[in-house]
C-alpha positions as CSV (number, residue, x, y, z in Angstrom):
1,M,33.3,-15.7,-24.9
2,E,33.0,-12.0,-25.7
3,N,29.2,-12.5,-26.5
4,R,28.7,-14.1,-23.1
5,R,30.5,-10.9,-21.5
6,K,28.2,-8.5,-23.5
7,E,25.2,-10.5,-22.3
8,E,26.3,-10.3,-18.6
9,R,27.2,-6.7,-19.2
10,W,23.8,-5.7,-20.2
11,S,21.9,-8.3,-18.3
12,L,18.9,-7.0,-16.1
13,K,18.9,-10.0,-14.1
14,G,18.9,-9.2,-10.2
15,N,17.8,-5.7,-10.7
16,T,14.5,-4.2,-8.9
17,A,11.8,-2.2,-10.8
18,L,9.0,-0.4,-9.6
19,V,6.0,0.0,-12.6
20,T,3.1,2.0,-11.9
21,G,0.0,1.3,-13.6
22,G,1.2,-1.9,-14.7
23,T,-2.0,-4.1,-15.1
24,K,-3.1,-2.4,-18.3
25,G,-1.6,-1.3,-21.9
26,I,2.2,-0.4,-21.9
27,G,2.4,-0.7,-18.3
28,R,1.5,-4.3,-18.2
29,G,3.8,-4.9,-21.3
30,I,6.9,-3.3,-19.2
31,V,6.1,-5.2,-16.5
32,E,6.2,-8.6,-18.1
33,E,9.4,-7.8,-20.4
34,L,11.2,-6.6,-17.4
35,A,10.3,-9.9,-15.6
36,G,11.1,-12.0,-18.4
37,F,14.5,-10.4,-18.3
38,G,15.0,-11.6,-14.8
39,V,14.1,-8.2,-13.0
40,R,12.1,-8.4,-9.6
41,V,9.2,-6.1,-10.3
42,H,6.7,-4.6,-8.2
43,T,3.5,-2.8,-9.8
44,C,0.5,-1.1,-8.6
45,A,-2.6,-0.3,-9.8
46,R,-5.9,1.2,-8.5
47,N,-8.1,-1.6,-9.5
48,E,-7.5,-4.5,-6.8
49,Q,-9.5,-7.2,-8.8
50,D,-7.4,-6.7,-12.0
51,L,-4.2,-6.3,-9.8
52,N,-4.7,-9.7,-8.4
53,S,-5.8,-11.4,-11.3
54,L,-2.6,-10.4,-13.2
55,L,-0.6,-11.4,-10.2
56,D,-2.0,-14.9,-10.2
57,Q,-1.4,-15.1,-14.0
58,W,2.3,-14.0,-13.3
59,R,2.6,-16.5,-10.4
60,K,1.7,-19.6,-12.9
61,I,4.3,-18.6,-15.4
62,N,7.2,-17.8,-12.7
63,L,7.4,-14.3,-13.4
64,P,8.8,-12.5,-10.2
65,V,6.1,-9.8,-9.7
66,T,4.6,-8.5,-6.6
67,G,1.9,-5.7,-6.3
68,S,-0.2,-3.6,-4.3
69,V,-3.1,-1.3,-4.7
70,C,-2.1,2.2,-4.9
71,D,-3.6,5.7,-6.5
72,V,-0.6,7.6,-7.4
73,S,-2.6,10.7,-7.3
74,S,-3.0,10.3,-3.6
75,R,0.1,11.2,-1.5
76,A,-0.8,8.8,1.3
77,D,-0.9,6.0,-1.2
78,R,2.5,6.9,-2.8
79,E,4.2,7.3,0.7
80,K,2.7,4.0,1.3
81,L,4.0,2.3,-1.8
82,M,7.5,3.4,-1.3
83,E,7.5,2.1,2.1
84,E,6.2,-1.3,0.6
85,V,8.5,-1.2,-2.1
86,S,11.7,-0.5,0.2
87,S,10.7,-3.4,2.2
88,I,10.2,-5.8,-0.5
89,F,13.4,-4.9,-2.2
90,D,15.7,-4.0,1.0
91,G,16.1,-0.6,0.1
92,K,17.4,-1.3,-3.5
93,L,15.3,0.2,-6.4
94,N,17.3,0.2,-9.8
95,I,14.4,0.9,-12.2
96,L,11.4,3.3,-11.8
97,I,8.7,3.5,-14.5
98,C,5.7,5.9,-14.0
99,Q,3.3,4.7,-16.4
100,T,0.1,6.4,-15.4
101,N,-2.3,8.8,-16.9
102,K,-3.1,10.5,-13.5
103,L,-0.7,12.5,-11.5
């Protein structure tokens, strides 16, 4: 009984996350781990082809991941991303991971 309460207490299920740079390396690993724990994840990347390929892969294995093209070095892209994320998650964002080498 106590183990179950701990699992529920530390569960990430039902949370939301934005992971920038989520198609490669550490960012991709973070997206997959969070989604595997039941977090609804939105990720962004500059390369639309890479992003769409991974979104298809994640969909096939039922990971709750959405994505959009965004260059985080562009203020306009960042503002558009925040509007998209706010709409997708109904204004609720629990986790923000800024995994990028450009700012």
